[in-house]
PABATOR-676246 format. One line per 3 residues: number of its first residue (from 1); their letters; for each residue x, y, z of C-alpha. Coordinates in steps of 0.05 Angstrom, whole numbers. Layout:
N
NUM) A) X:Y:Z  ...
END
This chain:
484
1) MQW) -391:130:268  -366:76:315  -352:26:260
4) WGM) -292:63:233  -260:85:297  -287:155:305
7) SAP) -336:143:362  -293:175:415  -279:251:410
10) LRT) -210:273:392  -164:290:450  -131:357:458
13) GEC) -64:331:435  -95:299:373  -131:363:355
16) SVL) -65:401:361  -30:351:315  -86:357:264
19) TAA) -85:433:268  -10:434:256  -16:385:198
22) FAI) -72:425:166  -32:490:175  28:459:139
25) RLA) -16:436:82  -51:503:78  17:537:72
28) FMI) 35:489:16  -30:504:-21  -18:579:-16
31) YGM) 53:572:-40  27:529:-97  -16:586:-121
34) YQD) 45:631:-122  88:581:-159  33:565:-210
37) ARA) 27:639:-226  101:657:-229  146:597:-237
40) GLP) 159:559:-301  148:491:-268  77:490:-238
43) FTD) 65:463:-169  -5:437:-181  -10:368:-211
46) IDY) -33:367:-283  -86:316:-265  -119:366:-218
49) GVF) -135:409:-279  -165:347:-311  -209:335:-250
52) TDA) -233:407:-252  -248:405:-326  -287:340:-317
55) ARF) -326:373:-259  -342:431:-305  -374:383:-355
58) VTL) -414:352:-298  -441:420:-277  -465:429:-349
61) GDS) -501:363:-347  -452:328:-393  -408:267:-382
64) PYE) -341:277:-346  -310:234:-400  -321:291:-449
67) RDT) -255:315:-420  -197:280:-455  -151:241:-409
70) FRY) -202:237:-353  -195:164:-336  -222:159:-266
73) SPV) -287:144:-231  -343:195:-241  -344:203:-165
76) LAF) -278:241:-171  -309:291:-218  -367:303:-170
79) TCV) -319:315:-112  -287:372:-152  -352:407:-171
82) LNV) -339:461:-119  -275:478:-157  -320:505:-211
85) TSH) -376:535:-169  -335:565:-112  -258:565:-111
88) PLV) -205:524:-147  -173:504:-80  -234:469:-52
91) GKA) -215:403:-85  -146:406:-55  -176:421:13
94) FFV) -220:359:5  -159:316:-10  -123:346:51
97) VGD) -182:327:95  -175:257:67  -102:258:92
100) LVS) -123:281:161  -178:230:169  -132:175:144
103) WVL) -84:193:201  -140:185:252  -156:116:224
106) IKK) -82:96:223  -75:117:295  -137:77:312
109) VLS) -110:14:279  -42:22:314  -75:31:382
112) QQG) -115:-33:371  -51:-70:353  -19:-46:418
115) GSE) 51:-19:428  83:46:449  100:71:379
118) TKS) 29:93:360  42:168:360  109:167:324
121) LSA) 87:116:272  21:152:256  59:219:252
124) AYL) 105:186:200  45:187:153  15:254:172
127) FNP) 80:294:167  110:254:110  135:300:54
130) YTI) 104:254:2  34:255:31  37:330:44
133) TMS) 61:345:-27  13:298:-62  -51:322:-29
136) TRG) -32:396:-35  -14:387:-109  -83:360:-122
139) SCE) -72:285:-123  -132:243:-103  -91:187:-71
142) SLT) -108:210:0  -180:188:-14  -155:119:-34
145) AFL) -115:115:31  -177:136:69  -219:80:38
148) LML) -163:29:51  -158:49:124  -234:42:130
151) IVC) -228:-30:105  -175:-47:156  -214:-14:213
154) CLQ) -278:-50:194  -244:-117:192  -213:-105:259
157) CED) -282:-89:286  -309:-152:251  -358:-110:211
160) TFR) -360:-152:147  -415:-112:112  -381:-45:117
163) AAS) -313:-75:101  -341:-106:38  -376:-40:20
166) CFA) -312:0:28  -274:-52:-13  -325:-46:-69
169) FAT) -321:30:-70  -245:29:-66  -239:-16:-127
172) LFR) -287:29:-165  -250:92:-144  -181:63:-161
175) LYP) -176:-5:-194  -112:-30:-159  -144:-50:-91
178) IIY) -171:-111:-127  -103:-143:-111  -124:-145:-38
181) SVP) -180:-195:-51  -141:-257:-30  -112:-232:37
184) LLL) -178:-199:56  -215:-264:46  -162:-304:84
187) YID) -163:-254:141  -238:-256:152  -260:-299:211
190) KQG) -194:-283:245  -164:-342:208  -113:-304:167
193) SIF) -73:-358:133  -129:-408:153  -87:-435:210
196) VHE) -80:-377:259  -133:-408:304  -88:-469:311
199) VDQ) -30:-424:330  -70:-388:383  -87:-455:414
202) KVP) -16:-479:417  17:-413:435  -12:-379:497
205) ART) -5:-304:506  39:-316:568  83:-376:576
208) HDL) 145:-392:616  183:-419:556  174:-362:507
211) TTA) 226:-387:458  193:-455:450  125:-422:444
214) AVV) 149:-377:388  179:-436:350  117:-479:358
217) GHQ) 74:-422:335  117:-410:274  118:-484:256
220) TSC) 43:-489:262  31:-427:220  73:-457:165
223) AST) 33:-521:163  -24:-526:112  -69:-577:80
226) GTS) -114:-571:20  -175:-596:57  -172:-543:112
229) LLK) -158:-489:60  -221:-505:21  -261:-510:85
232) GMF) -238:-442:108  -248:-408:41  -323:-422:41
235) SPR) -340:-399:111  -405:-359:117  -370:-293:130
238) KVY) -325:-301:70  -385:-316:25  -422:-257:55
241) FCT) -362:-211:42  -358:-233:-31  -433:-226:-41
244) VAA) -436:-156:-14  -374:-131:-50  -394:-162:-116
247) SLS) -466:-138:-111  -446:-66:-97  -393:-66:-151
250) IAC) -440:-94:-204  -495:-45:-184  -448:16:-187
253) VAY) -417:-6:-253  -486:-17:-283  -510:51:-259
256) YQL) -450:88:-288  -453:47:-351  -526:68:-360
259) WYG) -509:141:-353  -442:147:-388  -442:87:-435
262) MDF) -379:50:-456  -336:111:-442  -341:96:-368
265) FRE) -319:24:-374  -265:39:-425  -233:98:-389
268) TFV) -241:73:-317  -220:0:-325  -195:-20:-394
271) HHM) -147:39:-401  -109:22:-338  -100:-50:-359
274) KRV) -64:-30:-423  -35:37:-402  33:56:-430
277) DIR) 69:116:-401  135:143:-428  137:205:-382
280) HNF) 142:212:-307  150:136:-303  200:105:-255
283) SMS) 192:37:-287  249:12:-330  198:-8:-383
286) FYS) 187:65:-402  246:63:-451  221:4:-492
289) AYL) 152:38:-493  185:102:-517  222:66:-573
292) ATE) 157:32:-593  122:99:-599  176:121:-648
295) GNS) 150:70:-698  205:18:-692  169:-46:-710
298) IFM) 219:-90:-673  210:-52:-608  135:-49:-619
301) AEN) 131:-125:-622  179:-134:-563  141:-83:-521
304) FQS) 75:-118:-534  104:-186:-516  143:-162:-454
307) RYT) 84:-124:-426  41:-185:-422  97:-234:-407
310) CLI) 117:-192:-346  47:-200:-318  62:-272:-300
313) PHI) 116:-259:-247  79:-196:-227  14:-233:-210
316) TVI) 53:-291:-180  90:-248:-131  27:-212:-109
319) LVI) -11:-277:-99  46:-310:-60  52:-250:-14
322) GIK) -24:-248:-5  -27:-321:16  36:-325:58
325) YAS) 26:-263:100  -50:-258:104  -49:-271:179
328) DLP) -15:-203:188  -63:-161:145  -28:-93:149
331) FCL) 40:-122:132  9:-164:76  -27:-105:45
334) FMQ) 36:-63:49  80:-115:17  29:-130:-38
337) TFA) 24:-56:-54  99:-45:-52  111:-105:-98
340) FVT) 54:-83:-145  82:-12:-152  153:-37:-160
343) LNS) 138:-87:-215  84:-47:-250  99:-23:-321
346) VCT) 76:47:-298  105:73:-234  96:146:-216
349) AQY) 110:184:-151  35:186:-136  35:111:-129
352) FVW) 83:115:-70  26:141:-27  -10:75:-39
355) YLC) 39:38:7  64:96:50  -4:98:84
358) LFP) 4:24:102  76:27:125  63:53:196
361) LCV) 16:-5:208  67:-59:192  129:-30:225
364) PNI) 114:-64:293  119:-132:259  186:-121:225
367) NIL) 246:-142:267  301:-194:270  259:-251:296
370) RCL) 254:-276:224  315:-319:238  269:-371:269
373) GEW) 244:-390:200  312:-408:173  331:-461:223
376) NSA) 259:-485:230  263:-514:160  324:-554:180
379) NRS) 289:-587:238  215:-605:231  217:-654:289
382) TVN) 198:-640:361  229:-576:387  283:-581:439
385) SKD) 277:-518:480  348:-524:507  377:-523:437
388) VPN) 335:-465:413  381:-407:434  442:-439:401
391) RIA) 406:-448:336  378:-378:336  448:-350:350
394) QSR) 477:-390:292  422:-366:245  433:-294:268
397) RRK) 508:-299:253  494:-327:184  446:-270:167
400) RRI) 478:-214:206  491:-173:144  419:-172:122
403) DSP) 389:-149:189  443:-102:212  426:-28:223
406) IFT) 478:-9:171  445:-53:120  376:-25:135
409) CTC) 399:47:134  435:35:68  371:8:39
412) IVS) 331:69:61  384:118:37  389:82:-30
415) WFT) 313:86:-39  315:162:-32  379:175:-70
418) TQI) 358:135:-131  293:175:-133  330:241:-129
421) GWL) 379:220:-183  321:197:-227  282:262:-217
424) VTA) 343:306:-233  357:266:-296  284:266:-318
427) YSL) 280:342:-307  340:354:-352  308:309:-405
430) EFT) 239:340:-404  253:414:-390  323:427:-417
433) GVC) 321:379:-476  383:339:-457  379:270:-490
436) NFW) 396:225:-432  349:165:-441  404:115:-425
439) PLW) 423:145:-358  349:151:-341  337:79:-359
442) ALS) 398:58:-317  370:96:-257  303:63:-267
445) TLF) 337:-5:-266  375:15:-203  310:38:-171
448) LSV) 278:-29:-187  338:-65:-155  333:-22:-92
451) NTW) 259:-36:-85  270:-111:-95  325:-108:-43
454) SIV) 276:-73:4  224:-128:-7  274:-182:11
457) LMT) 297:-143:72  227:-131:100  202:-201:89
460) SMH) 264:-230:121  254:-186:182  179:-198:188
463) TPA) 152:-228:253  83:-260:251  34:-226:299
466) TMR) 21:-292:335  95:-299:349  103:-227:370
469) RCF) 48:-234:423  93:-284:459  142:-229:477
472) TSP) 99:-181:517  136:-176:583  200:-136:592
475) NDV) 220:-185:647  227:-243:600  302:-255:594
478) TAA) 296:-303:536  254:-255:496  302:-198:510
481) ELV) 360:-241:486  323:-258:422  306:-187:401
484) R) 372:-156:423
END
């Protein structure tokens, strides 16, 4: 089990944390049984019933796609078979275990990155209300987080075969990890954006002039040529990764296609490419989709055109993030996922878990050192180390509003408050019959704006890993002045 970070036994403190986390989740599951039996609004996710019904068809020897609205991998139906044969809570317990193991992997990745925030950052995932609620309600997203953490761990251990295998299974389990193809390929061989090896040569881990080292490293990481890009893209390890991932994906798809026919391909892949959701959807496009379902020909045509037109900026943003930040894989995967969920035409609360599991990994690389990039574009000549502090100070003053604690806290509070406002409005619409589509659409638009604001904030405060390694000693006065 060494390849995914579980070779060493868990320490006493880690066992205590896992026990506490499991106890909290167990209490939520028990309370969920009570609320499902007595309250008007059930605690258990409606999809959990779909998983169980699909598992029941599997136990009878039939296809899981005999159950209407089951649009997932057959593996998910097999994981819930014990719901039918033993107890309905077994599937939830399985998802909870996925949460706990994901925490172990997150902690492993953070410890390999270094830093003193490992415990607090990993706990931010384990005791997050979103992750606790989703797994105990019967959402399968914890298994997706587990597979994603496996990919990151395997790449850190330079285990290309298992990383490719996990990537293939992740894309079959949930289609969205396919967006990680570009950064994963760029990251293999420790090249990241293809030029990290040049940065490592020019920026030593310890240097007397840390400011100059950081600037040189940033300048070098921004340089690129088409020739070196093509040369790096066809390295043996990248070709090997693609071959393994493609072979396993094709083999699994062919196997399921043989057993379940076109239902498998249509429900697992095609449906999610053209999915339209007018309920429980944070996306502002839900309203046009709702009007189109009412039979309005104008809105039907506009909804069809806008859905495919919006794919252009959607795909562009994901590709740009994947190429620009590939050298910092956790940050890149987080930003790609966050942008994907934000801009997607279907955005539910379950999707938030997709990027919340990655957020603890990228926090160490988010700080105010991003100001180096602004003045770097104004001076591409030889760096004058004596002038560096003045330029950084000027840049910091120009962008003080965007990196201030007040600005950051406002962004976080806005992210939560817009969700709460949306949920309250959606509840009154769905359960009390109040016709408030316009306020709900306005809140969806506001939520999109807050998420876009968050993307701009985090990318502006991102520090490349190669630059961050220059500031390792607390005795470095220059470094302390920079990060103050």
